[in-house]
mmCIF file as Biopython writes it, N, C-alpha, C and O atoms, coordinates in Angstrom:
data_model
#
loop_
_atom_site.group_PDB
_atom_site.id
_atom_site.type_symbol
_atom_site.label_atom_id
_atom_site.label_alt_id
_atom_site.label_comp_id
_atom_site.label_asym_id
_atom_site.label_entity_id
_atom_site.label_seq_id
_atom_site.pdbx_PDB_ins_code
_atom_site.Cartn_x
_atom_site.Cartn_y
_atom_site.Cartn_z
_atom_site.occupancy
_atom_site.B_iso_or_equiv
_atom_site.auth_seq_id
_atom_site.auth_asym_id
_atom_site.pdbx_PDB_model_num
ATOM 1   N N  . MET A ? 1  ? -26.704 7.952   -19.956 1.0 0.0 1  A 1 
ATOM 2   C CA . MET A ? 1  ? -25.563 8.032   -19.953 1.0 0.0 1  A 1 
ATOM 3   C C  . MET A ? 1  ? -24.665 9.480   -18.927 1.0 0.0 1  A 1 
ATOM 4   O O  . MET A ? 1  ? -23.735 9.420   -18.123 1.0 0.0 1  A 1 
ATOM 5   N N  . ALA A ? 2  ? -25.441 10.598  -19.419 1.0 0.0 2  A 1 
ATOM 6   C CA . ALA A ? 2  ? -25.218 11.587  -18.466 1.0 0.0 2  A 1 
ATOM 7   C C  . ALA A ? 2  ? -25.411 11.387  -16.737 1.0 0.0 2  A 1 
ATOM 8   O O  . ALA A ? 2  ? -24.732 11.927  -15.863 1.0 0.0 2  A 1 
ATOM 9   N N  . LYS A ? 3  ? -26.360 10.600  -16.591 1.0 0.0 3  A 1 
ATOM 10  C CA . LYS A ? 3  ? -26.794 10.450  -15.250 1.0 0.0 3  A 1 
ATOM 11  C C  . LYS A ? 3  ? -25.832 9.528   -14.856 1.0 0.0 3  A 1 
ATOM 12  O O  . LYS A ? 3  ? -25.241 9.831   -13.820 1.0 0.0 3  A 1 
ATOM 13  N N  . ALA A ? 4  ? -25.433 8.241   -15.519 1.0 0.0 4  A 1 
ATOM 14  C CA . ALA A ? 4  ? -24.477 7.847   -14.852 1.0 0.0 4  A 1 
ATOM 15  C C  . ALA A ? 4  ? -22.929 8.606   -14.387 1.0 0.0 4  A 1 
ATOM 16  O O  . ALA A ? 4  ? -22.227 8.425   -13.392 1.0 0.0 4  A 1 
ATOM 17  N N  . SER A ? 5  ? -22.784 9.397   -15.418 1.0 0.0 5  A 1 
ATOM 18  C CA . SER A ? 5  ? -21.348 10.221  -15.207 1.0 0.0 5  A 1 
ATOM 19  C C  . SER A ? 5  ? -21.554 11.175  -13.800 1.0 0.0 5  A 1 
ATOM 20  O O  . SER A ? 5  ? -20.723 11.492  -12.949 1.0 0.0 5  A 1 
ATOM 21  N N  . GLN A ? 6  ? -23.158 11.534  -13.926 1.0 0.0 6  A 1 
ATOM 22  C CA . GLN A ? 6  ? -22.930 12.508  -12.935 1.0 0.0 6  A 1 
ATOM 23  C C  . GLN A ? 6  ? -23.031 11.673  -11.518 1.0 0.0 6  A 1 
ATOM 24  O O  . GLN A ? 6  ? -22.684 12.274  -10.502 1.0 0.0 6  A 1 
ATOM 25  N N  . GLN A ? 7  ? -23.565 10.092  -11.387 1.0 0.0 7  A 1 
ATOM 26  C CA . GLN A ? 7  ? -23.240 9.549   -10.405 1.0 0.0 7  A 1 
ATOM 27  C C  . GLN A ? 7  ? -21.925 9.109   -10.148 1.0 0.0 7  A 1 
ATOM 28  O O  . GLN A ? 7  ? -21.733 8.999   -8.937  1.0 0.0 7  A 1 
ATOM 29  N N  . ARG A ? 8  ? -21.044 8.845   -10.777 1.0 0.0 8  A 1 
ATOM 30  C CA . ARG A ? 8  ? -19.975 8.630   -10.520 1.0 0.0 8  A 1 
ATOM 31  C C  . ARG A ? 8  ? -18.982 9.841   -9.866  1.0 0.0 8  A 1 
ATOM 32  O O  . ARG A ? 8  ? -18.103 9.681   -9.019  1.0 0.0 8  A 1 
ATOM 33  N N  . ARG A ? 9  ? -19.395 11.090  -10.520 1.0 0.0 9  A 1 
ATOM 34  C CA . ARG A ? 9  ? -18.593 12.285  -10.072 1.0 0.0 9  A 1 
ATOM 35  C C  . ARG A ? 9  ? -19.486 12.324  -8.397  1.0 0.0 9  A 1 
ATOM 36  O O  . ARG A ? 9  ? -18.848 12.722  -7.422  1.0 0.0 9  A 1 
ATOM 37  N N  . GLU A ? 10 ? -20.398 12.049  -8.295  1.0 0.0 10 A 1 
ATOM 38  C CA . GLU A ? 10 ? -20.876 12.695  -7.022  1.0 0.0 10 A 1 
ATOM 39  C C  . GLU A ? 10 ? -20.416 11.544  -5.767  1.0 0.0 10 A 1 
ATOM 40  O O  . GLU A ? 10 ? -20.297 11.718  -4.554  1.0 0.0 10 A 1 
ATOM 41  N N  . ALA A ? 11 ? -20.254 10.526  -6.470  1.0 0.0 11 A 1 
ATOM 42  C CA . ALA A ? 11 ? -19.408 8.823   -5.870  1.0 0.0 11 A 1 
ATOM 43  C C  . ALA A ? 11 ? -18.221 9.645   -5.511  1.0 0.0 11 A 1 
ATOM 44  O O  . ALA A ? 11 ? -18.138 9.983   -4.330  1.0 0.0 11 A 1 
ATOM 45  N N  . GLN A ? 12 ? -17.477 9.945   -6.169  1.0 0.0 12 A 1 
ATOM 46  C CA . GLN A ? 12 ? -16.021 10.324  -5.647  1.0 0.0 12 A 1 
ATOM 47  C C  . GLN A ? 12 ? -15.914 11.365  -5.165  1.0 0.0 12 A 1 
ATOM 48  O O  . GLN A ? 12 ? -15.034 11.522  -4.318  1.0 0.0 12 A 1 
ATOM 49  N N  . ARG A ? 13 ? -16.715 12.379  -5.510  1.0 0.0 13 A 1 
ATOM 50  C CA . ARG A ? 13 ? -17.053 13.592  -4.180  1.0 0.0 13 A 1 
ATOM 51  C C  . ARG A ? 13 ? -17.064 13.100  -2.875  1.0 0.0 13 A 1 
ATOM 52  O O  . ARG A ? 13 ? -16.233 13.321  -1.994  1.0 0.0 13 A 1 
ATOM 53  N N  . ALA A ? 14 ? -18.152 12.359  -2.817  1.0 0.0 14 A 1 
ATOM 54  C CA . ALA A ? 14 ? -18.337 11.509  -1.271  1.0 0.0 14 A 1 
ATOM 55  C C  . ALA A ? 14 ? -17.129 10.982  -0.839  1.0 0.0 14 A 1 
ATOM 56  O O  . ALA A ? 14 ? -16.709 11.290  0.276   1.0 0.0 14 A 1 
ATOM 57  N N  . ARG A ? 15 ? -16.498 10.216  -1.581  1.0 0.0 15 A 1 
ATOM 58  C CA . ARG A ? 15 ? -14.979 9.708   -0.916  1.0 0.0 15 A 1 
ATOM 59  C C  . ARG A ? 15 ? -14.378 10.641  -0.730  1.0 0.0 15 A 1 
ATOM 60  O O  . ARG A ? 15 ? -13.942 10.668  0.421   1.0 0.0 15 A 1 
ATOM 61  N N  . ALA A ? 16 ? -14.012 11.801  -1.547  1.0 0.0 16 A 1 
ATOM 62  C CA . ALA A ? 16 ? -13.203 12.757  -1.307  1.0 0.0 16 A 1 
ATOM 63  C C  . ALA A ? 16 ? -13.556 13.367  0.024   1.0 0.0 16 A 1 
ATOM 64  O O  . ALA A ? 16 ? -12.598 13.557  0.772   1.0 0.0 16 A 1 
ATOM 65  N N  . ARG A ? 17 ? -14.802 13.726  0.480   1.0 0.0 17 A 1 
ATOM 66  C CA . ARG A ? 17 ? -15.067 13.827  1.447   1.0 0.0 17 A 1 
ATOM 67  C C  . ARG A ? 17 ? -15.023 13.136  2.936   1.0 0.0 17 A 1 
ATOM 68  O O  . ARG A ? 17 ? -14.987 13.688  4.036   1.0 0.0 17 A 1 
ATOM 69  N N  . ARG A ? 18 ? -15.034 12.064  2.676   1.0 0.0 18 A 1 
ATOM 70  C CA . ARG A ? 18 ? -14.692 10.922  3.919   1.0 0.0 18 A 1 
ATOM 71  C C  . ARG A ? 18 ? -13.097 11.004  3.628   1.0 0.0 18 A 1 
ATOM 72  O O  . ARG A ? 18 ? -12.647 11.231  4.751   1.0 0.0 18 A 1 
ATOM 73  N N  . ALA A ? 19 ? -12.134 10.952  2.847   1.0 0.0 19 A 1 
ATOM 74  C CA . ALA A ? 19 ? -11.108 10.801  3.115   1.0 0.0 19 A 1 
ATOM 75  C C  . ALA A ? 19 ? -10.313 12.291  4.062   1.0 0.0 19 A 1 
ATOM 76  O O  . ALA A ? 19 ? -9.470  12.274  4.959   1.0 0.0 19 A 1 
ATOM 77  N N  . LEU A ? 20 ? -10.954 13.351  3.451   1.0 0.0 20 A 1 
ATOM 78  C CA . LEU A ? 20 ? -10.660 14.551  4.086   1.0 0.0 20 A 1 
ATOM 79  C C  . LEU A ? 20 ? -10.934 14.419  5.765   1.0 0.0 20 A 1 
ATOM 80  O O  . LEU A ? 20 ? -10.086 14.742  6.597   1.0 0.0 20 A 1 
ATOM 81  N N  . LYS A ? 21 ? -12.226 13.904  6.083   1.0 0.0 21 A 1 
ATOM 82  C CA . LYS A ? 21 ? -12.507 13.780  7.077   1.0 0.0 21 A 1 
ATOM 83  C C  . LYS A ? 21 ? -11.726 12.885  7.901   1.0 0.0 21 A 1 
ATOM 84  O O  . LYS A ? 21 ? -11.484 13.231  9.057   1.0 0.0 21 A 1 
ATOM 85  N N  . ARG A ? 22 ? -11.206 11.543  7.363   1.0 0.0 22 A 1 
ATOM 86  C CA . ARG A ? 22 ? -10.386 10.679  8.034   1.0 0.0 22 A 1 
ATOM 87  C C  . ARG A ? 22 ? -9.187  11.397  8.627   1.0 0.0 22 A 1 
ATOM 88  O O  . ARG A ? 22 ? -8.900  11.414  9.824   1.0 0.0 22 A 1 
ATOM 89  N N  . LEU A ? 23 ? -8.209  12.266  7.181   1.0 0.0 23 A 1 
ATOM 90  C CA . LEU A ? 23 ? -7.467  13.219  7.666   1.0 0.0 23 A 1 
ATOM 91  C C  . LEU A ? 23 ? -7.448  13.955  8.868   1.0 0.0 23 A 1 
ATOM 92  O O  . LEU A ? 23 ? -6.548  14.001  9.706   1.0 0.0 23 A 1 
ATOM 93  N N  . GLU A ? 24 ? -8.688  14.604  8.860   1.0 0.0 24 A 1 
ATOM 94  C CA . GLU A ? 24 ? -8.953  15.519  10.135  1.0 0.0 24 A 1 
ATOM 95  C C  . GLU A ? 24 ? -8.773  15.010  11.442  1.0 0.0 24 A 1 
ATOM 96  O O  . GLU A ? 24 ? -8.318  15.614  12.413  1.0 0.0 24 A 1 
ATOM 97  N N  . GLU A ? 25 ? -9.175  13.832  11.376  1.0 0.0 25 A 1 
ATOM 98  C CA . GLU A ? 25 ? -9.551  12.606  12.495  1.0 0.0 25 A 1 
ATOM 99  C C  . GLU A ? 25 ? -8.134  11.916  12.859  1.0 0.0 25 A 1 
ATOM 100 O O  . GLU A ? 25 ? -8.024  11.315  13.928  1.0 0.0 25 A 1 
ATOM 101 N N  . GLY A ? 26 ? -7.130  12.006  12.021  1.0 0.0 26 A 1 
ATOM 102 C CA . GLY A ? 26 ? -5.945  11.563  12.281  1.0 0.0 26 A 1 
ATOM 103 C C  . GLY A ? 26 ? -5.689  9.933   11.997  1.0 0.0 26 A 1 
ATOM 104 O O  . GLY A ? 26 ? -4.883  9.237   12.615  1.0 0.0 26 A 1 
ATOM 105 N N  . GLU A ? 27 ? -6.547  9.501   10.937  1.0 0.0 27 A 1 
ATOM 106 C CA . GLU A ? 27 ? -6.875  8.298   10.491  1.0 0.0 27 A 1 
ATOM 107 C C  . GLU A ? 27 ? -6.784  8.225   8.990   1.0 0.0 27 A 1 
ATOM 108 O O  . GLU A ? 27 ? -7.360  7.347   8.346   1.0 0.0 27 A 1 
ATOM 109 N N  . GLY A ? 28 ? -5.850  9.421   8.309   1.0 0.0 28 A 1 
ATOM 110 C CA . GLY A ? 28 ? -5.664  9.471   6.748   1.0 0.0 28 A 1 
ATOM 111 C C  . GLY A ? 28 ? -4.680  8.220   6.669   1.0 0.0 28 A 1 
ATOM 112 O O  . GLY A ? 28 ? -3.805  7.879   7.465   1.0 0.0 28 A 1 
ATOM 113 N N  . GLY A ? 29 ? -5.044  7.699   5.594   1.0 0.0 29 A 1 
ATOM 114 C CA . GLY A ? 29 ? -3.882  6.201   5.007   1.0 0.0 29 A 1 
ATOM 115 C C  . GLY A ? 29 ? -4.196  5.552   5.577   1.0 0.0 29 A 1 
ATOM 116 O O  . GLY A ? 29 ? -3.461  4.648   5.178   1.0 0.0 29 A 1 
ATOM 117 N N  . LEU A ? 30 ? -5.003  4.925   6.638   1.0 0.0 30 A 1 
ATOM 118 C CA . LEU A ? 30 ? -5.283  3.969   7.231   1.0 0.0 30 A 1 
ATOM 119 C C  . LEU A ? 30 ? -6.613  2.967   6.631   1.0 0.0 30 A 1 
ATOM 120 O O  . LEU A ? 30 ? -7.563  3.694   6.341   1.0 0.0 30 A 1 
ATOM 121 N N  . CYS A ? 31 ? -6.822  1.889   6.448   1.0 0.0 31 A 1 
ATOM 122 C CA . CYS A ? 31 ? -7.704  1.217   5.702   1.0 0.0 31 A 1 
ATOM 123 C C  . CYS A ? 31 ? -9.127  0.894   6.687   1.0 0.0 31 A 1 
ATOM 124 O O  . CYS A ? 31 ? -9.155  0.173   7.685   1.0 0.0 31 A 1 
ATOM 125 N N  . ILE A ? 32 ? -10.105 1.545   6.167   1.0 0.0 32 A 1 
ATOM 126 C CA . ILE A ? 32 ? -11.061 1.683   7.153   1.0 0.0 32 A 1 
ATOM 127 C C  . ILE A ? 32 ? -11.398 0.035   7.830   1.0 0.0 32 A 1 
ATOM 128 O O  . ILE A ? 32 ? -11.991 -0.066  8.905   1.0 0.0 32 A 1 
ATOM 129 N N  . ASP A ? 33 ? -10.971 -1.099  7.105   1.0 0.0 33 A 1 
ATOM 130 C CA . ASP A ? 33 ? -11.435 -2.228  7.627   1.0 0.0 33 A 1 
ATOM 131 C C  . ASP A ? 33 ? -10.556 -2.693  8.449   1.0 0.0 33 A 1 
ATOM 132 O O  . ASP A ? 33 ? -10.950 -3.191  9.503   1.0 0.0 33 A 1 
ATOM 133 N N  . CYS A ? 34 ? -9.067  -2.630  8.123   1.0 0.0 34 A 1 
ATOM 134 C CA . CYS A ? 34 ? -8.350  -3.269  9.155   1.0 0.0 34 A 1 
ATOM 135 C C  . CYS A ? 34 ? -7.516  -2.268  9.850   1.0 0.0 34 A 1 
ATOM 136 O O  . CYS A ? 34 ? -6.586  -2.457  10.634  1.0 0.0 34 A 1 
ATOM 137 N N  . LEU A ? 35 ? -7.836  -1.579  9.577   1.0 0.0 35 A 1 
ATOM 138 C CA . LEU A ? 35 ? -6.779  -0.093  9.949   1.0 0.0 35 A 1 
ATOM 139 C C  . LEU A ? 35 ? -5.194  -0.186  9.814   1.0 0.0 35 A 1 
ATOM 140 O O  . LEU A ? 35 ? -4.348  0.501   10.387  1.0 0.0 35 A 1 
ATOM 141 N N  . GLU A ? 36 ? -5.027  -1.204  8.916   1.0 0.0 36 A 1 
ATOM 142 C CA . GLU A ? 36 ? -3.580  -1.155  8.718   1.0 0.0 36 A 1 
ATOM 143 C C  . GLU A ? 36 ? -3.216  0.254   7.645   1.0 0.0 36 A 1 
ATOM 144 O O  . GLU A ? 36 ? -3.988  1.108   7.209   1.0 0.0 36 A 1 
ATOM 145 N N  . PRO A ? 37 ? -2.180  0.136   7.504   1.0 0.0 37 A 1 
ATOM 146 C CA . PRO A ? 37 ? -1.624  1.269   6.565   1.0 0.0 37 A 1 
ATOM 147 C C  . PRO A ? 37 ? -1.768  1.069   5.047   1.0 0.0 37 A 1 
ATOM 148 O O  . PRO A ? 37 ? -1.157  0.197   4.431   1.0 0.0 37 A 1 
ATOM 149 N N  . ILE A ? 38 ? -2.814  2.139   4.367   1.0 0.0 38 A 1 
ATOM 150 C CA . ILE A ? 38 ? -2.716  1.886   3.106   1.0 0.0 38 A 1 
ATOM 151 C C  . ILE A ? 38 ? -1.362  2.165   1.984   1.0 0.0 38 A 1 
ATOM 152 O O  . ILE A ? 38 ? -0.734  3.220   2.078   1.0 0.0 38 A 1 
ATOM 153 N N  . ALA A ? 39 ? -1.054  1.304   1.117   1.0 0.0 39 A 1 
ATOM 154 C CA . ALA A ? 39 ? 0.198   1.466   0.291   1.0 0.0 39 A 1 
ATOM 155 C C  . ALA A ? 39 ? 0.518   2.730   0.028   1.0 0.0 39 A 1 
ATOM 156 O O  . ALA A ? 39 ? -0.363  3.482   -0.390  1.0 0.0 39 A 1 
ATOM 157 N N  . LYS A ? 40 ? 1.637   3.125   0.196   1.0 0.0 40 A 1 
ATOM 158 C CA . LYS A ? 40 ? 1.752   5.029   -0.627  1.0 0.0 40 A 1 
ATOM 159 C C  . LYS A ? 40 ? 1.187   4.983   -1.683  1.0 0.0 40 A 1 
ATOM 160 O O  . LYS A ? 40 ? 0.176   5.603   -2.012  1.0 0.0 40 A 1 
ATOM 161 N N  . SER A ? 41 ? 2.129   3.851   -2.612  1.0 0.0 41 A 1 
ATOM 162 C CA . SER A ? 41 ? 1.698   3.910   -4.281  1.0 0.0 41 A 1 
ATOM 163 C C  . SER A ? 41 ? -0.053  3.592   -4.461  1.0 0.0 41 A 1 
ATOM 164 O O  . SER A ? 41 ? -0.672  3.844   -5.495  1.0 0.0 41 A 1 
ATOM 165 N N  . ARG A ? 42 ? -0.488  3.159   -3.564  1.0 0.0 42 A 1 
ATOM 166 C CA . ARG A ? 42 ? -1.981  2.820   -3.804  1.0 0.0 42 A 1 
ATOM 167 C C  . ARG A ? 42 ? -2.597  4.320   -3.499  1.0 0.0 42 A 1 
ATOM 168 O O  . ARG A ? 42 ? -3.514  4.637   -4.257  1.0 0.0 42 A 1 
ATOM 169 N N  . LEU A ? 43 ? -2.269  5.173   -2.616  1.0 0.0 43 A 1 
ATOM 170 C CA . LEU A ? 43 ? -2.867  6.684   -2.209  1.0 0.0 43 A 1 
ATOM 171 C C  . LEU A ? 43 ? -2.252  7.553   -3.241  1.0 0.0 43 A 1 
ATOM 172 O O  . LEU A ? 43 ? -2.886  8.556   -3.568  1.0 0.0 43 A 1 
ATOM 173 N N  . GLU A ? 44 ? -1.162  7.324   -3.775  1.0 0.0 44 A 1 
ATOM 174 C CA . GLU A ? 44 ? -0.705  8.121   -4.757  1.0 0.0 44 A 1 
ATOM 175 C C  . GLU A ? 44 ? -1.442  8.174   -6.129  1.0 0.0 44 A 1 
ATOM 176 O O  . GLU A ? 44 ? -1.243  9.095   -6.922  1.0 0.0 44 A 1 
ATOM 177 N N  . VAL A ? 45 ? -2.162  7.312   -6.335  1.0 0.0 45 A 1 
ATOM 178 C CA . VAL A ? 45 ? -2.925  6.781   -7.700  1.0 0.0 45 A 1 
ATOM 179 C C  . VAL A ? 45 ? -4.430  7.357   -7.244  1.0 0.0 45 A 1 
ATOM 180 O O  . VAL A ? 45 ? -5.084  7.997   -8.067  1.0 0.0 45 A 1 
ATOM 181 N N  . ASP A ? 46 ? -5.045  7.062   -5.668  1.0 0.0 46 A 1 
ATOM 182 C CA . ASP A ? 46 ? -6.024  7.242   -5.287  1.0 0.0 46 A 1 
ATOM 183 C C  . ASP A ? 46 ? -6.256  7.764   -3.927  1.0 0.0 46 A 1 
ATOM 184 O O  . ASP A ? 46 ? -6.787  7.132   -3.014  1.0 0.0 46 A 1 
ATOM 185 N N  . PRO A ? 47 ? -5.722  9.218   -3.860  1.0 0.0 47 A 1 
ATOM 186 C CA . PRO A ? 47 ? -5.744  9.586   -2.400  1.0 0.0 47 A 1 
ATOM 187 C C  . PRO A ? 47 ? -7.111  9.341   -1.548  1.0 0.0 47 A 1 
ATOM 188 O O  . PRO A ? 47 ? -7.206  9.633   -0.356  1.0 0.0 47 A 1 
ATOM 189 N N  . SER A ? 48 ? -8.056  8.819   -2.250  1.0 0.0 48 A 1 
ATOM 190 C CA . SER A ? 48 ? -9.499  8.806   -1.656  1.0 0.0 48 A 1 
ATOM 191 C C  . SER A ? 48 ? -9.455  7.479   -1.244  1.0 0.0 48 A 1 
ATOM 192 O O  . SER A ? 48 ? -10.400 7.111   -0.546  1.0 0.0 48 A 1 
ATOM 193 N N  . ALA A ? 49 ? -8.677  6.756   -1.479  1.0 0.0 49 A 1 
ATOM 194 C CA . ALA A ? 49 ? -9.102  5.101   -1.386  1.0 0.0 49 A 1 
ATOM 195 C C  . ALA A ? 49 ? -9.323  4.825   0.310   1.0 0.0 49 A 1 
ATOM 196 O O  . ALA A ? 49 ? -8.914  5.451   1.288   1.0 0.0 49 A 1 
ATOM 197 N N  . GLU A ? 50 ? -9.886  3.998   0.221   1.0 0.0 50 A 1 
ATOM 198 C CA . GLU A ? 50 ? -10.864 3.806   1.919   1.0 0.0 50 A 1 
ATOM 199 C C  . GLU A ? 50 ? -9.959  2.361   2.444   1.0 0.0 50 A 1 
ATOM 200 O O  . GLU A ? 50 ? -9.741  2.200   3.645   1.0 0.0 50 A 1 
ATOM 201 N N  . ARG A ? 51 ? -9.549  1.509   1.566   1.0 0.0 51 A 1 
ATOM 202 C CA . ARG A ? 51 ? -9.017  0.267   1.778   1.0 0.0 51 A 1 
ATOM 203 C C  . ARG A ? 51 ? -7.766  -0.238  1.429   1.0 0.0 51 A 1 
ATOM 204 O O  . ARG A ? 51 ? -7.401  0.099   0.303   1.0 0.0 51 A 1 
ATOM 205 N N  . CYS A ? 52 ? -7.209  -0.755  1.888   1.0 0.0 52 A 1 
ATOM 206 C CA . CYS A ? 52 ? -5.630  -1.704  1.683   1.0 0.0 52 A 1 
ATOM 207 C C  . CYS A ? 52 ? -5.921  -2.716  0.464   1.0 0.0 52 A 1 
ATOM 208 O O  . CYS A ? 52 ? -6.954  -3.385  0.433   1.0 0.0 52 A 1 
ATOM 209 N N  . ILE A ? 53 ? -5.034  -2.773  -0.434  1.0 0.0 53 A 1 
ATOM 210 C CA . ILE A ? 53 ? -5.473  -3.639  -1.496  1.0 0.0 53 A 1 
ATOM 211 C C  . ILE A ? 53 ? -5.976  -4.883  -0.948  1.0 0.0 53 A 1 
ATOM 212 O O  . ILE A ? 53 ? -6.784  -5.476  -1.662  1.0 0.0 53 A 1 
ATOM 213 N N  . ALA A ? 54 ? -5.621  -5.496  0.357   1.0 0.0 54 A 1 
ATOM 214 C CA . ALA A ? 54 ? -6.226  -6.842  0.508   1.0 0.0 54 A 1 
ATOM 215 C C  . ALA A ? 54 ? -7.847  -6.818  1.020   1.0 0.0 54 A 1 
ATOM 216 O O  . ALA A ? 54 ? -8.811  -7.566  0.854   1.0 0.0 54 A 1 
ATOM 217 N N  . CYS A ? 55 ? -7.642  -5.728  1.631   1.0 0.0 55 A 1 
ATOM 218 C CA . CYS A ? 55 ? -9.456  -5.782  2.040   1.0 0.0 55 A 1 
ATOM 219 C C  . CYS A ? 55 ? -10.107 -5.233  0.912   1.0 0.0 55 A 1 
ATOM 220 O O  . CYS A ? 55 ? -11.204 -5.708  0.616   1.0 0.0 55 A 1 
ATOM 221 N N  . ALA A ? 56 ? -9.572  -4.197  0.137   1.0 0.0 56 A 1 
ATOM 222 C CA . ALA A ? 56 ? -10.500 -4.045  -1.152  1.0 0.0 56 A 1 
ATOM 223 C C  . ALA A ? 56 ? -10.900 -5.266  -2.215  1.0 0.0 56 A 1 
ATOM 224 O O  . ALA A ? 56 ? -11.862 -5.363  -2.977  1.0 0.0 56 A 1 
ATOM 225 N N  . GLU A ? 57 ? -9.962  -6.012  -2.005  1.0 0.0 57 A 1 
ATOM 226 C CA . GLU A ? 57 ? -10.155 -7.297  -2.955  1.0 0.0 57 A 1 
ATOM 227 C C  . GLU A ? 57 ? -11.205 -8.101  -2.358  1.0 0.0 57 A 1 
ATOM 228 O O  . GLU A ? 57 ? -12.225 -8.573  -2.860  1.0 0.0 57 A 1 
ATOM 229 N N  . ALA A ? 58 ? -10.658 -8.168  -0.973  1.0 0.0 58 A 1 
ATOM 230 C CA . ALA A ? 58 ? -11.828 -9.236  -0.305  1.0 0.0 58 A 1 
ATOM 231 C C  . ALA A ? 58 ? -13.327 -8.447  -0.455  1.0 0.0 58 A 1 
ATOM 232 O O  . ALA A ? 58 ? -14.290 -9.189  -0.648  1.0 0.0 58 A 1 
ATOM 233 N N  . GLN A ? 59 ? -13.501 -7.431  -0.400  1.0 0.0 59 A 1 
ATOM 234 C CA . GLN A ? 59 ? -15.057 -6.599  -0.418  1.0 0.0 59 A 1 
ATOM 235 C C  . GLN A ? 59 ? -15.350 -7.275  -1.716  1.0 0.0 59 A 1 
ATOM 236 O O  . GLN A ? 59 ? -16.151 -8.208  -1.777  1.0 0.0 59 A 1 
ATOM 237 N N  . GLU A ? 60 ? -14.546 -6.695  -3.017  1.0 0.0 60 A 1 
ATOM 238 C CA . GLU A ? 60 ? -15.016 -7.195  -4.274  1.0 0.0 60 A 1 
ATOM 239 C C  . GLU A ? 60 ? -15.376 -8.602  -4.327  1.0 0.0 60 A 1 
ATOM 240 O O  . GLU A ? 60 ? -16.404 -8.844  -4.959  1.0 0.0 60 A 1 
ATOM 241 N N  . GLN A ? 61 ? -14.777 -9.560  -3.817  1.0 0.0 61 A 1 
ATOM 242 C CA . GLN A ? 61 ? -14.894 -10.889 -3.854  1.0 0.0 61 A 1 
ATOM 243 C C  . GLN A ? 61 ? -16.220 -11.080 -2.933  1.0 0.0 61 A 1 
ATOM 244 O O  . GLN A ? 61 ? -16.783 -12.147 -3.175  1.0 0.0 61 A 1 
ATOM 245 N N  . GLY A ? 62 ? -16.673 -10.511 -2.212  1.0 0.0 62 A 1 
ATOM 246 C CA . GLY A ? 62 ? -17.554 -10.814 -1.288  1.0 0.0 62 A 1 
ATOM 247 C C  . GLY A ? 62 ? -18.207 -10.705 -0.328  1.0 0.0 62 A 1 
ATOM 248 O O  . GLY A ? 62 ? -18.996 -11.596 -0.013  1.0 0.0 62 A 1 
#
């Protein structure tokens, strides 16, 4: 269980690093798939969100 928790923390850190890199490159807040803006409300909940809701749902389905 501790290992799974550590893996989740490491994955979140990696997402945060990628989000900071996108901000530095001027691409912060844009979906990595469709390049459309990610909803402000989504970013308020998860500032490291990489995909808009439509692309995130499409990825989950498959």
